[in-house]
N, C-alpha and C positions, 0 to 999 in steps of 0.2 A: 630616549628609547627605553622601552619598559616591557613588562609582561602583564597581561590582563586576564581576568576570569570572572565568571558570573553565572547566576542561575535564575530561573523563573520556575515556580511550582513546587511540587512535592517530590520527595525522594522515592525512587523506585525500590531501593534496597532496604529502606528503613533507617539507614544511617542519617545522621544530621547533615543537611546540605551545607550548614555552616562549617562543619568539620571538613567536608569535601573541598569547600572553597579555600580554606586555609591550606589544605594539602596541595591544591592546584597552584596556588601562589608560591608556596614553598618549593614545589617541583620546578618552578620557573625562576627561582631566585638569581640564577646566572644572568637573566635578562635584565635585572635591576637590583644590584646588591646594596644600593644606598639607603633604601627605606621601603617599607610596605605599609598597606593600609586597607581597611575594610569598611563597607557600609551595608546595613541590612534595613529593609523596610520594617515599619512598626509591627506588621503582622508576620514577618519572617518569610514572606512569599517570594521576595526578590533579594538578591545579594550581589555585591560587586567587590572584586578584589584587585589589588594592583601592587606590583613590585617595581621600584623606580631606579633607573639609571640617570643620574642628574647630568644634563648637558647645558641647558639654558636655565638661569634662575636657580642657582644651586641651593637656596635656602628652603626652609620647611614650608614656605608659602606655595610651593609648587607641588607639594605631596598630593597624592590622589588616594581615594576618590575625591574629586573636586566638586564642591557643592555651591549652589546659588544661596543668596542670603536667606530665603525662605526654606531652604533645604528641600524644596520640591523637585529640583532638577539636580541629578547626580551624574557625574562623568568619569569614566575611566578611558584612557587613551594611550596607545602605544604608537610612537612615531615621532616626527618632527614637522613643524609647519614653517616654511621658509618665508612666507609673506606675512607673518604674524604681526610685524610692526606696522605695515600698511593697513591691515585690517583693524588693528587696534585704534589707529588714528580715525578711521571711518566710524568705528563704533563709538568712540569718544564724542564725535561730532553728533552722534545720535543720542547722546546723553548718558551713555553707560560709564560708570565709575569702576576702575580696576583696583584691585588690592594686591596684585602681583605683577611681575614682569614676564610671566610664562606664556608660551603659546597655548598651554592647556586652558587657561582662562579665556583666551581669545576664542577658542572653540565654543566654550559654554556661553559666552556673551553673544557670539554669532548665532547660536541656536536660539537664544532668547529673542534675538532681533529677527531672524529670517527663517526659523524652523529648520527643516532638513535642507532648505535652500543654501545653508552655509556650506554644505559639502562641496558644491560646485565652485565656491569661492576659494577653497583651500588649495594652496600650492605646497605639496609636501607628500610625505609617505605616512600612512596612518591606518590603524584599525581601532575602532572605538565602540563604546556602548554608552548611551545616554538614557537614563531613567527619568521619566517625566510623570510625577505622581498626579499632577493636575489633569492629565489626560489618561492616566493609568496605562502608559505605553513604555516600551523600551525600544530604542532605535540602534540597530547595528549597522555599521558602515565600514567599507574598505576602500583604499585609495585607488586612483585611476587604473594603474597597471599591476596592482597586487604586490607592491614592495613589502607590505606588512601583512602577515597572515591573520586569519580569524577562523577558528574551527568551531563546529556546532555539533551537538548530539541531541537529537529530538527523541521524545518518547510521548506516550499518551498522557503523561502526567506533567510534562514540563520540558524545559530546555536547559542544557548546560553549554557554556561556551568558554573558549580558552585560546590564548595565542598559539600554543603548541598542542600537538596531538595527544601526547602521552597522558596528560592528566584526565583525558576523556575516555581512555581505554578501561574497560571493565571485564571481570571474569566472564567467560563465555563468548566474548567477541571473536569474530572470524575475519579472515582476509577477504577483501572484495575481489572476487574472481575477475570481474571486468576491468577493474583498476590494475590488477596484476598483469593482465594481458596487455594493457596500454603501456605499462612501464617496459615490458619485454619487447614490445613492438617499437615504441618511440623513445623510451628512456625516461618517461614521466607520465603522470596522468593528465588528461587533456582538458578536464572541466572541473567540476566542484568535488568530484570523488576523491577519497583518500584510499590508502591500502587497508584501512579498517572499514568494514562494510557499514558499521553503525555510525560513522563519523563523516561529516562532509565540510567543505569550506564555503565561506561566502565568496561569491564571485567578485572579481575586481570591478571597481567603478560602480558598485551597486549598494543599495540599502535595503534593510528589512525592518519593518515596523511591526511590533508584536503587541497585541492587547494582553495586558498582564492577567486579567481575569479569565478571559476565554481562550487564550492562546491563538486567536484568529490573526492572520498575517496579511500584511500588504507589503509588496516589494516593487522595486523599480531601479532604474539606473540614473545616475547623475552625470555620467560621461560615456560616450561611445566615440571611437576614432573618427574624426571629421574627414570628409573627402577632400581631395585636391582641389583648390580654387583655380580652375583653368582660366578664369577671367582676369587674373592678376599675375600673368607670367612675367618673369624677370630674367635678365641676362645673368650668366654665371658670376660676373664680377659683383653685381648687386647682391646676389644671394650669399657670396662669401662674406661680404660686409655684414649682411643681416645675421648670418650664423655666428660671426665673431661677436656681434653685439648681444644676441640672446644667450649664447653660451657664457659669455663674460658675466652677464647679469646673474645667471644661475650659479656659476661657480662662486662669485662673490657672496651671494646669499647663503650658500651652503658652507662657506668658510666661517660663518657666524657661529661661535660657540664660546662657552666660558671655560673650556678645557682645551688641551692641546689637540691639533689637527694634523693628520698626515695625508699623503697621496700615494695610492698604489700605482706603480709604474712598471710597464712591460715595454717591449719594443713595438707595441701595437699603436694604431692610429688613435684610438679613443682615449686610452690612459695618457698618451703623450699630449693630446689636446688639452685634457684637464690639467695636467701638470704645468704646461706652458702658460695657460691662462691664469692659473692660481699663482704662478711665480711672478706675474705682473702685478699682483695685488699685495703679496707678502712674501717673506722668505718661507720656503716650504721644506718639509722633510718628505723624502720619497723612499719607497720600499719595493723590493722585487725579490722573487724567489727563483732559484736555479737548482736543477737536478744534474749533477755532473754526469757526463757521458751521454747527454741527450741534446737535442736541438735547442732546449731551453737555456743551455749554457751560453750560446750565442745571443739569445735574447737578453740575458742578464748583462752581457757586455754592452749591447746597444743601449739598454736602459741606463747603465752607469754613464755612458757617454752623454746621453741626453741630460741626465741629472746634472752632470758637470757643466754642460752648456747653459743650463737654466740657473745655475748657482745654488742648487739645492743641497741640502745635507742628506746623503744617500746611504741607505743600508741594504746590503745584499744578504738574503737569508738562504741558507743551503739546505736542500732537501735531505742531504746525507746526514744531517744532524739528528734526524729522527731515528730512533733505535728500532731494531726488529721487534715486532710485537706491538709497537705503538699504534698501528693501524686499528687493531681490535679495540683499544681503549677509546680512540677517537670516535669510531663508528657506533660503539655502544652508547656513547654520550649523545649522539645526534638523534633527531626526532623521528625521521621517516626516510627509508631507503630510496635512493635514486640510482639510475644506471648512468652515472656521471662521475668518473674518477677524479675529475677536477676539483671535487669537493675536498680532496686531501691537500693539494698545494694551497687552496683557498684557506682551509683551516690553519694550515701551518703558518702562512704569512700573517693572518689575523692573530694567532697566538703570540708571535714574536713582536708585532708592533704595538701590542697593548702594554709592553714594557715602557713605552715612551709617549703614546698618545691614546686618547679615548674616542676619537672620531677619525674615520678614513674615507676619503673621496676616491671613487673608482669610475671606470669607463663603461659600466653596464648600461645596455640599451642602445649603444651606438650601431651595432650590427643590424638590429631590427629596424631602426629608424632611418639609417643612412645607407643600407644596402651592403652589408659586410659579408654575408654568407655565400659560399660557393654555389649553392643551388639557385641563388638569384642569377648568377652568371650563366648557368646552363639554360635557364628559361629565356634569358635575353638572347642567348646564342641561337636557340632553336625555335624561333618564331613559327617556323613551318609546321610545327606539331599542331598549331591551332587550325590549320587547314585540312587536317586529316579527318576522316569520318569517324564517328564514335566507335564503330566496330574495330577499325584499325587501331584506335587508341587502346582499347581493351586488349587487343592482340599484343600490342607493343609492350604493355605492362606485364600481362600474364605469361608471355613467352620468355621473359627473364633476360639475363645479361647477354646471351648470344644474340638475340634479335636486337637489343639495344646497340650492340657493337656494329651490327650491319647497318644500322640507321645512323651511325656516326656519334652515338651518345656513349659516354663512359658508363661503366657499370654502376658507379655511385649514383647515377641518375635514377636508377630503378627505385630506390627508396624515396628519393625526392618525388617521383611521380606518384607513388603510393601515398606519400604524405602531402597530398594536395587535395583541396576540396573537390575539384572537378574530376579527379581520377579515382575516387573511392566508390566501391559498389554499394548498393542500397544497404547491405547488411553492415557496412562499416560506418555509415553516416552518423550513427549515434555517438561515435567517438568525439564528435565536435559539438560544442554548445549550440543550441538552436539559435540563440541570438547572434552568435558569431557567424554562423552560416549566412544569415541574412545580411549582416554587416559586410562580409567580405565578398559576397557574390552579387548582391543586389538583385537576386532572382526571385520572382514571385511564383514559386511552385509549392505544392502541398506540403512537401517535407523540408522546405527551405533551401534546397539545392537541386540544380538541374544535372542529370547524370552525364550530359554531353559536354559540360562546360570544362574546358582545359584551364588549368591554373596559369596565372601570369606571375611575373615577379612581384607585382603589387599585391596579388592575392596571397602569395607565400609570405610576404611581409606582414600582412594582417593576421595570417594563421600564427606566425611566430609571436607576434605581439599579444595575441590572445591566449596562446597555449604555452609555448616554450619559455617565454620570458617570465610569466608569474609562476608556472608550475615546475620549473627547473632552475633557472638562473636566480630568480629572487628568493625562492625557497632555500637554495643553497646558501646565498649570501646572508639571508636572515639567520639561519640556523648556525652557521659557522662563526659569524661575527658576534651574535648574542651569546653563544656558549662562552665567549671570552669577554663578555660585558663591554663590547665595542660597538659603537654606532657606525654603520656603513652607509654612506650617502652616495647617490647617483645623480650628478648634475645633468646628465644627458636625458634624464627622465623628468626634469622639471617641466612644469606646465607650458612655459613659453617655448621650450625646445621641442617638446612633443608637438604642439600646434604648428610650429614653424616647419618641422620636418614633414608633417602629414599634409598640410594645406599649401605650402609654398614651394616645395621642392619636387619637381617631376622626376619620374623614374630614370630618365636619361641623364640626370645630374647625379644619380645615386649609383647606377651600375650600368655598364656596357657589356659588350660581348667579351671584353678583355680585362676589364678592371672593375673592382668594387670600391665603394666609398669615394666616388669621384669628388664630390663637393668637399668632404671632410679632408681629403688628401690635399686639395687645392688650398684650403685654409692652413694646413700644416706648412705648405710651401710659403705661404704668405707670412708665416711666423718664423721663417728661416730654419725650418726643420724638414727640408726636403728629403734628407737621407732616410728619415723614418717613413715618410709618405711613400717612398719607392719600395718598401719592404713588403713581402707577401704576408697574408694573415696567418698568425699562429694561434691556435687555441690555447687556453690556459690549462693545459693538460699535463699528465704525469706519464712517464714511460711505464708500459705494462710491467716490465721486470722490476721496477722500483716499488709499485704498490704490492706486488707479489712478495718481494723481499721484506717489506714492512709488515706483512701479514705472517711472516715466519717461514716463507718458502712455499713452493707450488704444492708440495705434498700436504702441508697444513691447510692450504686453501681448499684442495679437493676434499680432504677429510671433513672439514667444517661443513662444506655444502652438502656432501653426500649423507652425512649423519643426520642432517636436518631435513633435506629436501628429497633425497633419493630420486625416484623416477616420477614424482608426482606432477611434474610440469610437462609431461609428454615430450613433444618435439624439442622443448627447452631443457630437458633433463640433463644433468651434469655429464652422464656417460656419453651423451650425443654432442655436447658442446665443448667438452674440455680435453679433446684429444690434442696432442702436441702440435698438430698441423693447424689447429683453429684457435690456439691461445690468443694470438694477436688479433685475429679477425673478430673473435667474440670477446674481446677484452672488457668492454663496457658492460656487457651482459653478465659476464663471469663476476665482474666487480659487484654488480647488483645482487647476484645470487649469494655471494659471500656475505655482503651487508645484510641481505634479507635473512640469512641464516642466523647471524648474530642478533638481529632485531627481534626475530620471532622467538628465540630462546630467552631474550631479556624481557619481552612484554607478555609472553604466553598467549598471543593471539593465535587462534586455531586456523586450520586450512579452510578454504571455501566449502560451504555446505551445499 
């Protein structure tokens, strides 16, 4: 796991791009404290930088940028490739000779053998840049579901790119108003935009090939979510066996490291599955976090019981150990604000476990792939909505919670209805990536989505996979883990698990009108962990009162937000959102406003113009 940065072209400010590159790498040194390295083209038009966290192949042979023998191909790479040993064998059969044991060299040799076709062969998490002087191109790419970030800043004179956002921020930059609206509406940005108008992200599962001399670009995708293979239906018992096999293979490959490995464990289905399967391969260390006085305390008790049953060495981390004011320090260190207070317990557990491990396995991705969210339940429950006319559907959404109650829907369904491809008005459709619209709807309309189409549970899963997973969950995991120089891995997002969940498991084996994660729970029962499988889903969140206390109290929160934001956000202004009656209801948005205030003061980014 590492941090990367690079440039093409001429400096806009007159400063040396070499100086910028060294600054960008230094600003990301927490991502890789073990070594750093640089490469510059002979004419100084292209540069690559890298800061390394050594996980596999700890010697200097794995340092980057990594070059071919002719030095015409240069690679910087952030992430981990879990099938690198199999690919190495294949490449050796093709005649390639390796000089290291690293997955980095496997990528470079794979590029030499297959060009950008190597991207589809990689099982792992990655963001990379490959300079090929023989074709005068640079190839940027990002893994299937966006586990690793890659930010870009374009200008008329060139391109800057970086793992993190902050090295790309320049004086005079402004907040992206559309992105700010998305975060206030959904909790995260939904496509390639960031909160900084001048910076964007590379889309997951895609590549961008840039001509170094002209800056002309070609772009494409190497992976899109495959459809369910309805011709190969299987009974539940067979699918349980298949899931156990593919997840077992993924967990074993992700336990591979030359440093100590731990497992994050809650009372949830996903992390328990990972821990249970990992314990069959080796003795494991498990970690959980608890906030006294909240439901998480019970979660910690269940996690401890599970760890004991698995024979794991277990550590319980207490949220009360964080002192008042510690939240400000944490958030000022992180890269970009989210409306997701679970970033705090996530950061806390990562900070503590780095005292004993350098790699942590978690259960991210299970909700999106196996039907874990409550809004999937609601759409399975209310199939009748699909039979309503378009006019009634709009009335249902726009009339709000009172109408929803009359129709037998809980008020929480209102946001779910709005956050669905089929129930967005034309003015809102730009919130979703054009490619995602076509993937999840399969509708051939001029703007990629039919206004009358009602979302299904399957559609919502695709939306979550394309938006919430990369732009909230993975962003949060990457920033909080890399801040502590820790590699966080997600076996449920391994290629074979992704393909199995999407092509082999029909929706009725994922979610019913009464239960989520049906198949995953059945596997837990098969592993003699039925007590956990019967528990309801609990988000990895933090009590509102706790994050407010960590910020120094509610008065301090209000003062910080009002001093920076005032009434600039209209309906979202602090005076309208932070009354005593709405503190709990608006907790995540208030958390975001507090974080945004700190971030804006730290970065100097201006308000939307």
